[in-house]
N, CA, C, O and CB atoms as a CASP TS submission, in Angstrom:
PFRMAT TS
TARGET T0000
AUTHOR 0000-0000-0000
METHOD Language model
MODEL 1
PARENT N/A
ATOM      1  N   MET     1      -7.921  11.083 -23.520  1.00  0.00           N
ATOM      2  CA  MET     1      -6.508  10.412 -22.657  1.00  0.00           C
ATOM      3  C   MET     1      -6.635   9.456 -21.525  1.00  0.00           C
ATOM      4  O   MET     1      -6.784   9.695 -20.326  1.00  0.00           O
ATOM      5  CB  MET     1      -5.676  11.545 -21.941  1.00  0.00           C
ATOM      6  N   PRO     2      -6.538   8.250 -22.196  1.00  0.00           N
ATOM      7  CA  PRO     2      -7.016   7.532 -20.543  1.00  0.00           C
ATOM      8  C   PRO     2      -5.915   7.794 -19.329  1.00  0.00           C
ATOM      9  O   PRO     2      -4.967   8.546 -19.559  1.00  0.00           O
ATOM     10  CB  PRO     2      -7.123   5.584 -20.649  1.00  0.00           C
ATOM     11  N   SER     3      -6.023   7.311 -18.343  1.00  0.00           N
ATOM     12  CA  SER     3      -5.318   7.469 -17.295  1.00  0.00           C
ATOM     13  C   SER     3      -3.990   6.429 -17.354  1.00  0.00           C
ATOM     14  O   SER     3      -3.884   5.442 -18.082  1.00  0.00           O
ATOM     15  CB  SER     3      -6.266   7.287 -16.118  1.00  0.00           C
ATOM     16  N   PRO     4      -3.184   6.846 -16.549  1.00  0.00           N
ATOM     17  CA  PRO     4      -1.736   5.876 -16.903  1.00  0.00           C
ATOM     18  C   PRO     4      -1.919   5.206 -15.766  1.00  0.00           C
ATOM     19  O   PRO     4      -0.863   4.738 -15.339  1.00  0.00           O
ATOM     20  CB  PRO     4      -0.034   6.610 -17.050  1.00  0.00           C
ATOM     21  N   PHE     5      -2.839   4.985 -15.126  1.00  0.00           N
ATOM     22  CA  PHE     5      -2.789   4.087 -13.852  1.00  0.00           C
ATOM     23  C   PHE     5      -4.083   2.815 -14.317  1.00  0.00           C
ATOM     24  O   PHE     5      -4.385   1.814 -13.667  1.00  0.00           O
ATOM     25  CB  PHE     5      -3.248   5.213 -12.163  1.00  0.00           C
ATOM     26  N   GLU     6      -4.620   3.249 -15.547  1.00  0.00           N
ATOM     27  CA  GLU     6      -5.593   1.930 -15.919  1.00  0.00           C
ATOM     28  C   GLU     6      -4.822   1.475 -16.335  1.00  0.00           C
ATOM     29  O   GLU     6      -3.680   1.926 -16.419  1.00  0.00           O
ATOM     30  CB  GLU     6      -6.782   1.829 -16.756  1.00  0.00           C
ATOM     31  N   PRO     7      -5.506  -0.333 -17.012  1.00  0.00           N
ATOM     32  CA  PRO     7      -4.686  -1.206 -17.454  1.00  0.00           C
ATOM     33  C   PRO     7      -4.537  -0.859 -18.845  1.00  0.00           C
ATOM     34  O   PRO     7      -5.337   0.020 -19.165  1.00  0.00           O
ATOM     35  CB  PRO     7      -5.098  -2.514 -17.195  1.00  0.00           C
ATOM     36  N   ARG     8      -3.964  -1.155 -19.564  1.00  0.00           N
ATOM     37  CA  ARG     8      -3.335  -1.508 -20.987  1.00  0.00           C
ATOM     38  C   ARG     8      -4.196  -2.701 -21.657  1.00  0.00           C
ATOM     39  O   ARG     8      -5.396  -2.922 -21.821  1.00  0.00           O
ATOM     40  CB  ARG     8      -1.660  -2.024 -20.819  1.00  0.00           C
ATOM     41  N   GLY     9      -2.855  -3.431 -21.993  1.00  0.00           N
ATOM     42  CA  GLY     9      -3.454  -4.915 -22.437  1.00  0.00           C
ATOM     43  C   GLY     9      -3.274  -5.891 -21.362  1.00  0.00           C
ATOM     44  O   GLY     9      -2.690  -5.859 -20.278  1.00  0.00           O
ATOM     45  N   GLU    10      -4.186  -7.061 -22.210  1.00  0.00           N
ATOM     46  CA  GLU    10      -4.264  -8.144 -21.030  1.00  0.00           C
ATOM     47  C   GLU    10      -2.788  -8.144 -20.463  1.00  0.00           C
ATOM     48  O   GLU    10      -2.480  -7.635 -19.385  1.00  0.00           O
ATOM     49  CB  GLU    10      -4.748  -9.800 -21.597  1.00  0.00           C
ATOM     50  N   ASP    11      -2.120  -8.630 -21.124  1.00  0.00           N
ATOM     51  CA  ASP    11      -0.780  -9.270 -20.680  1.00  0.00           C
ATOM     52  C   ASP    11       0.560  -8.359 -20.824  1.00  0.00           C
ATOM     53  O   ASP    11       1.755  -8.635 -20.721  1.00  0.00           O
ATOM     54  CB  ASP    11      -0.562 -10.585 -21.561  1.00  0.00           C
ATOM     55  N   GLU    12      -0.217  -7.032 -21.135  1.00  0.00           N
ATOM     56  CA  GLU    12       1.507  -6.054 -21.536  1.00  0.00           C
ATOM     57  C   GLU    12       2.012  -5.636 -20.118  1.00  0.00           C
ATOM     58  O   GLU    12       1.384  -5.044 -19.241  1.00  0.00           O
ATOM     59  CB  GLU    12       1.308  -4.183 -22.663  1.00  0.00           C
ATOM     60  N   PRO    13       3.131  -6.028 -20.108  1.00  0.00           N
ATOM     61  CA  PRO    13       3.822  -5.491 -18.805  1.00  0.00           C
ATOM     62  C   PRO    13       3.496  -3.822 -18.345  1.00  0.00           C
ATOM     63  O   PRO    13       4.412  -3.166 -18.839  1.00  0.00           O
ATOM     64  CB  PRO    13       5.514  -5.656 -19.088  1.00  0.00           C
ATOM     65  N   SER    14       2.892  -3.234 -17.866  1.00  0.00           N
ATOM     66  CA  SER    14       2.473  -1.948 -18.327  1.00  0.00           C
ATOM     67  C   SER    14       2.547  -1.152 -16.895  1.00  0.00           C
ATOM     68  O   SER    14       2.492   0.077 -16.850  1.00  0.00           O
ATOM     69  CB  SER    14       0.909  -1.978 -19.113  1.00  0.00           C
ATOM     70  N   HIS    15       2.684  -2.019 -15.672  1.00  0.00           N
ATOM     71  CA  HIS    15       2.826  -1.124 -14.490  1.00  0.00           C
ATOM     72  C   HIS    15       4.053  -1.568 -13.696  1.00  0.00           C
ATOM     73  O   HIS    15       4.820  -2.416 -14.150  1.00  0.00           O
ATOM     74  CB  HIS    15       1.524  -1.155 -13.572  1.00  0.00           C
ATOM     75  N   LEU    16       4.245  -0.949 -12.422  1.00  0.00           N
ATOM     76  CA  LEU    16       5.007  -1.399 -11.577  1.00  0.00           C
ATOM     77  C   LEU    16       4.577  -1.535 -10.083  1.00  0.00           C
ATOM     78  O   LEU    16       3.619  -0.779  -9.922  1.00  0.00           O
ATOM     79  CB  LEU    16       5.996  -0.707 -11.731  1.00  0.00           C
ATOM     80  N   VAL    17       4.796  -1.994  -9.262  1.00  0.00           N
ATOM     81  CA  VAL    17       4.521  -1.919  -7.583  1.00  0.00           C
ATOM     82  C   VAL    17       5.705  -1.478  -7.178  1.00  0.00           C
ATOM     83  O   VAL    17       6.750  -2.119  -7.298  1.00  0.00           O
ATOM     84  CB  VAL    17       4.137  -3.337  -6.726  1.00  0.00           C
ATOM     85  N   LEU    18       5.547   0.226  -6.414  1.00  0.00           N
ATOM     86  CA  LEU    18       6.608   0.719  -5.862  1.00  0.00           C
ATOM     87  C   LEU    18       6.294   0.843  -4.198  1.00  0.00           C
ATOM     88  O   LEU    18       5.164   0.886  -3.712  1.00  0.00           O
ATOM     89  CB  LEU    18       6.942   2.061  -6.614  1.00  0.00           C
ATOM     90  N   VAL    19       7.648   0.892  -3.400  1.00  0.00           N
ATOM     91  CA  VAL    19       7.875   0.503  -2.090  1.00  0.00           C
ATOM     92  C   VAL    19       8.607   2.049  -1.704  1.00  0.00           C
ATOM     93  O   VAL    19       9.758   2.066  -2.139  1.00  0.00           O
ATOM     94  CB  VAL    19       8.876  -1.060  -1.926  1.00  0.00           C
ATOM     95  N   ASN    20       8.430   2.648  -1.377  1.00  0.00           N
ATOM     96  CA  ASN    20       8.958   3.652  -0.407  1.00  0.00           C
ATOM     97  C   ASN    20       9.476   2.993   1.152  1.00  0.00           C
ATOM     98  O   ASN    20       9.219   1.881   1.612  1.00  0.00           O
ATOM     99  CB  ASN    20       7.693   4.766  -0.193  1.00  0.00           C
ATOM    100  N   ALA    21      10.371   4.219   1.819  1.00  0.00           N
ATOM    101  CA  ALA    21      10.943   3.879   3.121  1.00  0.00           C
ATOM    102  C   ALA    21       9.844   3.509   4.040  1.00  0.00           C
ATOM    103  O   ALA    21       9.972   2.386   4.529  1.00  0.00           O
ATOM    104  CB  ALA    21      11.763   5.025   3.704  1.00  0.00           C
ATOM    105  N   ALA    22       8.945   4.083   4.344  1.00  0.00           N
ATOM    106  CA  ALA    22       7.912   3.913   5.018  1.00  0.00           C
ATOM    107  C   ALA    22       7.243   2.465   4.914  1.00  0.00           C
ATOM    108  O   ALA    22       6.813   2.049   5.990  1.00  0.00           O
ATOM    109  CB  ALA    22       7.107   4.924   4.651  1.00  0.00           C
ATOM    110  N   GLY    23       7.132   1.890   4.161  1.00  0.00           N
ATOM    111  CA  GLY    23       6.664   0.387   3.667  1.00  0.00           C
ATOM    112  C   GLY    23       5.346   0.515   3.071  1.00  0.00           C
ATOM    113  O   GLY    23       4.462  -0.341   3.031  1.00  0.00           O
ATOM    114  N   GLU    24       5.333   1.894   2.538  1.00  0.00           N
ATOM    115  CA  GLU    24       3.891   2.307   1.705  1.00  0.00           C
ATOM    116  C   GLU    24       4.284   1.750   0.108  1.00  0.00           C
ATOM    117  O   GLU    24       5.382   1.930  -0.420  1.00  0.00           O
ATOM    118  CB  GLU    24       3.515   4.375   1.722  1.00  0.00           C
ATOM    119  N   HIS    25       2.977   0.948  -0.599  1.00  0.00           N
ATOM    120  CA  HIS    25       3.087   0.536  -1.950  1.00  0.00           C
ATOM    121  C   HIS    25       2.470   1.529  -2.810  1.00  0.00           C
ATOM    122  O   HIS    25       1.770   2.414  -2.317  1.00  0.00           O
ATOM    123  CB  HIS    25       2.495  -0.776  -2.168  1.00  0.00           C
ATOM    124  N   SER    26       2.653   1.458  -3.910  1.00  0.00           N
ATOM    125  CA  SER    26       1.748   1.969  -4.713  1.00  0.00           C
ATOM    126  C   SER    26       1.933   1.483  -6.138  1.00  0.00           C
ATOM    127  O   SER    26       3.016   0.974  -6.423  1.00  0.00           O
ATOM    128  CB  SER    26       1.787   3.359  -4.601  1.00  0.00           C
ATOM    129  N   LEU    27       0.907   1.595  -7.142  1.00  0.00           N
ATOM    130  CA  LEU    27       0.545   1.123  -8.835  1.00  0.00           C
ATOM    131  C   LEU    27       1.476   2.260  -9.377  1.00  0.00           C
ATOM    132  O   LEU    27       1.139   3.412  -9.101  1.00  0.00           O
ATOM    133  CB  LEU    27      -1.434   1.273  -9.521  1.00  0.00           C
ATOM    134  N   TRP    28       2.380   2.104  -9.968  1.00  0.00           N
ATOM    135  CA  TRP    28       2.907   3.285 -11.058  1.00  0.00           C
ATOM    136  C   TRP    28       3.092   2.500 -12.354  1.00  0.00           C
ATOM    137  O   TRP    28       3.499   1.341 -12.434  1.00  0.00           O
ATOM    138  CB  TRP    28       4.495   4.100 -10.608  1.00  0.00           C
ATOM    139  N   PRO    29       2.619   3.561 -13.681  1.00  0.00           N
ATOM    140  CA  PRO    29       3.106   3.211 -14.730  1.00  0.00           C
ATOM    141  C   PRO    29       4.703   3.016 -14.988  1.00  0.00           C
ATOM    142  O   PRO    29       5.658   3.671 -14.571  1.00  0.00           O
ATOM    143  CB  PRO    29       2.586   4.020 -15.456  1.00  0.00           C
ATOM    144  N   ALA    30       4.640   1.950 -15.772  1.00  0.00           N
ATOM    145  CA  ALA    30       6.033   1.563 -16.285  1.00  0.00           C
ATOM    146  C   ALA    30       6.842   2.358 -17.197  1.00  0.00           C
ATOM    147  O   ALA    30       8.042   2.101 -17.287  1.00  0.00           O
ATOM    148  CB  ALA    30       5.943   0.416 -16.911  1.00  0.00           C
ATOM    149  N   PHE    31       6.199   3.517 -18.045  1.00  0.00           N
ATOM    150  CA  PHE    31       6.379   4.132 -18.921  1.00  0.00           C
ATOM    151  C   PHE    31       7.463   5.506 -18.143  1.00  0.00           C
ATOM    152  O   PHE    31       8.363   6.213 -18.597  1.00  0.00           O
ATOM    153  CB  PHE    31       4.915   4.372 -19.594  1.00  0.00           C
ATOM    154  N   ALA    32       6.990   5.422 -17.179  1.00  0.00           N
ATOM    155  CA  ALA    32       7.357   6.671 -16.239  1.00  0.00           C
ATOM    156  C   ALA    32       8.200   6.573 -15.208  1.00  0.00           C
ATOM    157  O   ALA    32       8.081   5.578 -14.494  1.00  0.00           O
ATOM    158  CB  ALA    32       6.304   7.192 -15.628  1.00  0.00           C
ATOM    159  N   ALA    33       9.248   7.577 -14.886  1.00  0.00           N
ATOM    160  CA  ALA    33      10.569   7.257 -14.080  1.00  0.00           C
ATOM    161  C   ALA    33      10.059   7.171 -12.670  1.00  0.00           C
ATOM    162  O   ALA    33       9.410   8.069 -12.136  1.00  0.00           O
ATOM    163  CB  ALA    33      11.816   8.445 -14.223  1.00  0.00           C
ATOM    164  N   VAL    34      10.327   6.257 -12.211  1.00  0.00           N
ATOM    165  CA  VAL    34      10.144   5.970 -10.725  1.00  0.00           C
ATOM    166  C   VAL    34      10.509   7.374  -9.848  1.00  0.00           C
ATOM    167  O   VAL    34      11.495   8.105  -9.931  1.00  0.00           O
ATOM    168  CB  VAL    34      11.204   4.638 -10.268  1.00  0.00           C
ATOM    169  N   PRO    35       9.528   7.441  -9.128  1.00  0.00           N
ATOM    170  CA  PRO    35       9.754   9.060  -8.088  1.00  0.00           C
ATOM    171  C   PRO    35      10.679   9.007  -7.138  1.00  0.00           C
ATOM    172  O   PRO    35      10.575   8.021  -6.408  1.00  0.00           O
ATOM    173  CB  PRO    35       8.453   9.573  -7.130  1.00  0.00           C
ATOM    174  N   ALA    36      11.491   9.689  -6.918  1.00  0.00           N
ATOM    175  CA  ALA    36      12.709   9.817  -6.095  1.00  0.00           C
ATOM    176  C   ALA    36      11.739   9.400  -4.780  1.00  0.00           C
ATOM    177  O   ALA    36      10.562   9.749  -4.690  1.00  0.00           O
ATOM    178  CB  ALA    36      13.627  11.514  -6.115  1.00  0.00           C
ATOM    179  N   GLY    37      12.442   8.598  -3.790  1.00  0.00           N
ATOM    180  CA  GLY    37      12.126   8.065  -2.630  1.00  0.00           C
ATOM    181  C   GLY    37      11.372   6.976  -2.601  1.00  0.00           C
ATOM    182  O   GLY    37      10.810   6.615  -1.567  1.00  0.00           O
ATOM    183  N   TRP    38      11.273   6.289  -3.814  1.00  0.00           N
ATOM    184  CA  TRP    38      10.242   5.267  -4.417  1.00  0.00           C
ATOM    185  C   TRP    38      11.082   4.191  -4.869  1.00  0.00           C
ATOM    186  O   TRP    38      12.118   4.658  -5.342  1.00  0.00           O
ATOM    187  CB  TRP    38       9.312   5.835  -5.662  1.00  0.00           C
ATOM    188  N   ASP    39      11.048   2.970  -4.910  1.00  0.00           N
ATOM    189  CA  ASP    39      11.812   1.887  -5.328  1.00  0.00           C
ATOM    190  C   ASP    39      10.575   0.587  -6.286  1.00  0.00           C
ATOM    191  O   ASP    39       9.430   0.309  -5.930  1.00  0.00           O
ATOM    192  CB  ASP    39      12.627   1.246  -3.689  1.00  0.00           C
ATOM    193  N   ALA    40      11.251   0.088  -7.387  1.00  0.00           N
ATOM    194  CA  ALA    40      10.191  -0.657  -7.924  1.00  0.00           C
ATOM    195  C   ALA    40      10.472  -1.824  -6.928  1.00  0.00           C
ATOM    196  O   ALA    40      11.402  -1.925  -6.128  1.00  0.00           O
ATOM    197  CB  ALA    40      10.234  -0.976  -9.611  1.00  0.00           C
ATOM    198  N   THR    41       9.392  -2.719  -7.184  1.00  0.00           N
ATOM    199  CA  THR    41       9.579  -4.365  -6.039  1.00  0.00           C
ATOM    200  C   THR    41       9.824  -5.195  -6.983  1.00  0.00           C
ATOM    201  O   THR    41      10.116  -6.327  -6.596  1.00  0.00           O
ATOM    202  CB  THR    41       8.092  -5.118  -5.024  1.00  0.00           C
ATOM    203  N   GLY    42       9.808  -5.032  -8.021  1.00  0.00           N
ATOM    204  CA  GLY    42       9.972  -6.218  -9.134  1.00  0.00           C
ATOM    205  C   GLY    42       9.731  -5.568 -10.753  1.00  0.00           C
ATOM    206  O   GLY    42       9.126  -4.510 -10.927  1.00  0.00           O
ATOM    207  N   PRO    43      10.271  -6.335 -11.813  1.00  0.00           N
ATOM    208  CA  PRO    43       9.969  -5.783 -12.939  1.00  0.00           C
ATOM    209  C   PRO    43       8.594  -5.256 -13.368  1.00  0.00           C
ATOM    210  O   PRO    43       7.720  -5.331 -12.504  1.00  0.00           O
ATOM    211  CB  PRO    43      10.334  -6.581 -13.697  1.00  0.00           C
ATOM    212  N   ALA    44       8.326  -4.845 -14.310  1.00  0.00           N
ATOM    213  CA  ALA    44       6.677  -4.379 -14.759  1.00  0.00           C
ATOM    214  C   ALA    44       6.275  -5.854 -15.144  1.00  0.00           C
ATOM    215  O   ALA    44       6.781  -6.908 -15.530  1.00  0.00           O
ATOM    216  CB  ALA    44       6.449  -3.053 -16.332  1.00  0.00           C
ATOM    217  N   ALA    45       4.932  -5.236 -14.771  1.00  0.00           N
ATOM    218  CA  ALA    45       4.094  -6.639 -14.824  1.00  0.00           C
ATOM    219  C   ALA    45       2.935  -6.133 -15.620  1.00  0.00           C
ATOM    220  O   ALA    45       2.939  -4.975 -16.038  1.00  0.00           O
ATOM    221  CB  ALA    45       3.578  -7.357 -13.229  1.00  0.00           C
ATOM    222  N   ALA    46       1.646  -7.198 -15.915  1.00  0.00           N
ATOM    223  CA  ALA    46       0.302  -6.569 -16.521  1.00  0.00           C
ATOM    224  C   ALA    46      -0.059  -5.978 -15.076  1.00  0.00           C
ATOM    225  O   ALA    46       0.523  -6.161 -14.007  1.00  0.00           O
ATOM    226  CB  ALA    46      -1.004  -7.790 -17.316  1.00  0.00           C
ATOM    227  N   HIS    47      -1.459  -5.038 -15.434  1.00  0.00           N
ATOM    228  CA  HIS    47      -1.761  -4.538 -14.739  1.00  0.00           C
ATOM    229  C   HIS    47      -2.363  -5.416 -13.741  1.00  0.00           C
ATOM    230  O   HIS    47      -1.934  -5.287 -12.594  1.00  0.00           O
ATOM    231  CB  HIS    47      -2.253  -3.711 -15.213  1.00  0.00           C
ATOM    232  N   ARG    48      -3.219  -6.232 -13.940  1.00  0.00           N
ATOM    233  CA  ARG    48      -3.866  -7.241 -12.652  1.00  0.00           C
ATOM    234  C   ARG    48      -2.891  -7.841 -12.086  1.00  0.00           C
ATOM    235  O   ARG    48      -2.827  -8.048 -10.874  1.00  0.00           O
ATOM    236  CB  ARG    48      -4.879  -8.434 -13.027  1.00  0.00           C
ATOM    237  N   ASP    49      -2.133  -8.139 -12.835  1.00  0.00           N
ATOM    238  CA  ASP    49      -0.870  -8.794 -11.694  1.00  0.00           C
ATOM    239  C   ASP    49      -0.041  -7.529 -10.465  1.00  0.00           C
ATOM    240  O   ASP    49       0.415  -7.820  -9.359  1.00  0.00           O
ATOM    241  CB  ASP    49       0.709  -9.496 -12.957  1.00  0.00           C
ATOM    242  N   CYS    50      -0.055  -6.626 -10.888  1.00  0.00           N
ATOM    243  CA  CYS    50       0.857  -5.361  -9.719  1.00  0.00           C
ATOM    244  C   CYS    50      -0.453  -5.225  -9.089  1.00  0.00           C
ATOM    245  O   CYS    50      -0.283  -5.076  -7.879  1.00  0.00           O
ATOM    246  CB  CYS    50       1.712  -3.490 -10.432  1.00  0.00           C
ATOM    247  N   LEU    51      -1.957  -5.213  -9.475  1.00  0.00           N
ATOM    248  CA  LEU    51      -3.155  -5.017  -8.382  1.00  0.00           C
ATOM    249  C   LEU    51      -2.738  -6.596  -7.056  1.00  0.00           C
ATOM    250  O   LEU    51      -2.787  -6.602  -5.826  1.00  0.00           O
ATOM    251  CB  LEU    51      -5.218  -5.244  -9.533  1.00  0.00           C
ATOM    252  N   ALA    52      -2.366  -7.706  -8.042  1.00  0.00           N
ATOM    253  CA  ALA    52      -2.513  -8.882  -6.966  1.00  0.00           C
ATOM    254  C   ALA    52      -1.598  -8.583  -5.919  1.00  0.00           C
ATOM    255  O   ALA    52      -1.764  -8.765  -4.713  1.00  0.00           O
ATOM    256  CB  ALA    52      -2.187 -10.376  -7.523  1.00  0.00           C
ATOM    257  N   ARG    53      -0.357  -7.978  -6.663  1.00  0.00           N
ATOM    258  CA  ARG    53       0.765  -7.771  -5.738  1.00  0.00           C
ATOM    259  C   ARG    53       0.732  -6.892  -4.738  1.00  0.00           C
ATOM    260  O   ARG    53       1.316  -7.127  -3.680  1.00  0.00           O
ATOM    261  CB  ARG    53       1.773  -7.457  -6.331  1.00  0.00           C
ATOM    262  N   LEU    54      -0.059  -5.603  -4.979  1.00  0.00           N
ATOM    263  CA  LEU    54      -0.453  -4.829  -4.272  1.00  0.00           C
ATOM    264  C   LEU    54      -0.955  -5.318  -3.368  1.00  0.00           C
ATOM    265  O   LEU    54      -0.456  -5.400  -2.246  1.00  0.00           O
ATOM    266  CB  LEU    54      -1.014  -4.124  -4.697  1.00  0.00           C
ATOM    267  N   ALA    55      -2.251  -5.808  -3.776  1.00  0.00           N
ATOM    268  CA  ALA    55      -3.682  -6.438  -2.347  1.00  0.00           C
ATOM    269  C   ALA    55      -2.605  -7.605  -1.181  1.00  0.00           C
ATOM    270  O   ALA    55      -2.715  -7.885   0.012  1.00  0.00           O
ATOM    271  CB  ALA    55      -5.621  -8.034  -3.534  1.00  0.00           C
ATOM    272  N   GLN    56      -1.713  -7.983  -2.149  1.00  0.00           N
ATOM    273  CA  GLN    56      -0.928  -8.912  -0.768  1.00  0.00           C
ATOM    274  C   GLN    56       0.170  -8.384   0.261  1.00  0.00           C
ATOM    275  O   GLN    56       0.482  -8.926   1.321  1.00  0.00           O
ATOM    276  CB  GLN    56      -0.094 -10.137  -1.377  1.00  0.00           C
ATOM    277  N   ALA    57       0.771  -7.024  -0.365  1.00  0.00           N
ATOM    278  CA  ALA    57       1.834  -6.154   0.142  1.00  0.00           C
ATOM    279  C   ALA    57       0.875  -5.011   0.931  1.00  0.00           C
ATOM    280  O   ALA    57       1.429  -4.994   2.031  1.00  0.00           O
ATOM    281  CB  ALA    57       2.895  -5.504  -1.191  1.00  0.00           C
ATOM    282  N   ALA    58       0.159  -4.389   0.987  1.00  0.00           N
ATOM    283  CA  ALA    58      -0.591  -3.397   1.775  1.00  0.00           C
ATOM    284  C   ALA    58      -2.016  -3.092   1.317  1.00  0.00           C
ATOM    285  O   ALA    58      -2.674  -2.993   0.282  1.00  0.00           O
ATOM    286  CB  ALA    58       0.158  -2.144   1.779  1.00  0.00           C
ATOM    287  N   PRO    59      -2.147  -2.991   2.725  1.00  0.00           N
ATOM    288  CA  PRO    59      -3.666  -3.062   3.051  1.00  0.00           C
ATOM    289  C   PRO    59      -4.476  -1.505   1.912  1.00  0.00           C
ATOM    290  O   PRO    59      -5.470  -1.705   1.214  1.00  0.00           O
ATOM    291  CB  PRO    59      -3.843  -2.783   5.264  1.00  0.00           C
ATOM    292  N   ARG    60      -4.032  -0.622   1.959  1.00  0.00           N
ATOM    293  CA  ARG    60      -3.811   0.647   1.268  1.00  0.00           C
ATOM    294  C   ARG    60      -3.153   0.809   0.602  1.00  0.00           C
ATOM    295  O   ARG    60      -2.027   0.870   1.096  1.00  0.00           O
ATOM    296  CB  ARG    60      -3.613   1.458   1.701  1.00  0.00           C
ATOM    297  N   PRO    61      -3.198   1.027  -1.082  1.00  0.00           N
ATOM    298  CA  PRO    61      -2.054   1.690  -1.582  1.00  0.00           C
ATOM    299  C   PRO    61      -1.885   3.103  -1.220  1.00  0.00           C
ATOM    300  O   PRO    61      -2.658   3.860  -0.632  1.00  0.00           O
ATOM    301  CB  PRO    61      -2.047   1.593  -2.938  1.00  0.00           C
ATOM    302  N   ALA    62      -0.486   3.334  -1.785  1.00  0.00           N
ATOM    303  CA  ALA    62      -0.246   4.892  -1.365  1.00  0.00           C
ATOM    304  C   ALA    62      -0.168   5.768  -2.551  1.00  0.00           C
ATOM    305  O   ALA    62      -0.130   5.146  -3.613  1.00  0.00           O
ATOM    306  CB  ALA    62       1.139   5.117  -0.535  1.00  0.00           C
ATOM    307  N   THR    63      -0.122   7.496  -2.669  1.00  0.00           N
ATOM    308  CA  THR    63       0.438   7.714  -4.340  1.00  0.00           C
ATOM    309  C   THR    63       1.540   8.501  -4.037  1.00  0.00           C
ATOM    310  O   THR    63       1.436   9.358  -3.159  1.00  0.00           O
ATOM    311  CB  THR    63      -0.644   8.585  -5.569  1.00  0.00           C
ATOM    312  N   PRO    64       2.800   8.299  -4.762  1.00  0.00           N
ATOM    313  CA  PRO    64       3.543   9.268  -4.696  1.00  0.00           C
ATOM    314  C   PRO    64       3.529  10.690  -4.701  1.00  0.00           C
ATOM    315  O   PRO    64       3.285  11.362  -5.703  1.00  0.00           O
ATOM    316  CB  PRO    64       4.031   9.049  -5.280  1.00  0.00           C
ATOM    317  N   SER    65       3.843  11.236  -3.346  1.00  0.00           N
ATOM    318  CA  SER    65       3.411  12.659  -3.359  1.00  0.00           C
ATOM    319  C   SER    65       4.331  13.615  -4.224  1.00  0.00           C
ATOM    320  O   SER    65       5.544  13.674  -4.023  1.00  0.00           O
ATOM    321  CB  SER    65       3.378  13.176  -1.895  1.00  0.00           C
ATOM    322  N   GLY    66       3.750  14.291  -5.107  1.00  0.00           N
ATOM    323  CA  GLY    66       4.506  15.935  -6.026  1.00  0.00           C
ATOM    324  C   GLY    66       4.830  14.917  -6.978  1.00  0.00           C
ATOM    325  O   GLY    66       5.688  15.351  -7.747  1.00  0.00           O
ATOM    326  N   ALA    67       4.392  13.374  -7.325  1.00  0.00           N
ATOM    327  CA  ALA    67       4.973  12.626  -8.715  1.00  0.00           C
ATOM    328  C   ALA    67       3.748  12.874  -9.961  1.00  0.00           C
ATOM    329  O   ALA    67       2.524  12.889  -9.832  1.00  0.00           O
ATOM    330  CB  ALA    67       5.222  10.652  -8.381  1.00  0.00           C
ATOM    331  N   THR    68       4.498  13.037 -11.054  1.00  0.00           N
ATOM    332  CA  THR    68       3.415  13.093 -11.918  1.00  0.00           C
ATOM    333  C   THR    68       3.767  12.247 -12.780  1.00  0.00           C
ATOM    334  O   THR    68       4.971  12.285 -13.033  1.00  0.00           O
ATOM    335  CB  THR    68       3.064  14.305 -12.466  1.00  0.00           C
ATOM    336  N   PRO    69       2.835  11.066 -13.643  1.00  0.00           N
ATOM    337  CA  PRO    69       3.490  10.033 -14.099  1.00  0.00           C
ATOM    338  C   PRO    69       3.558  10.218 -15.644  1.00  0.00           C
ATOM    339  O   PRO    69       4.127   9.379 -16.342  1.00  0.00           O
ATOM    340  CB  PRO    69       2.846   8.775 -13.635  1.00  0.00           C
TER
END
């Protein structure tokens, strides 16, 4: 089974960019519920678009602790 953090289709809106109160950003699969303490920064988008948004927003993505997609 592929990782939920891997790209799906080329243009499929498969991922979200999340942010927490500390300003940390994370890539998250769109099919999974957003973990407590995190908010989506916008609508689901293609994997590559979310990676581009992450690169602009934060130097190092974080992983929501204790969350499972």
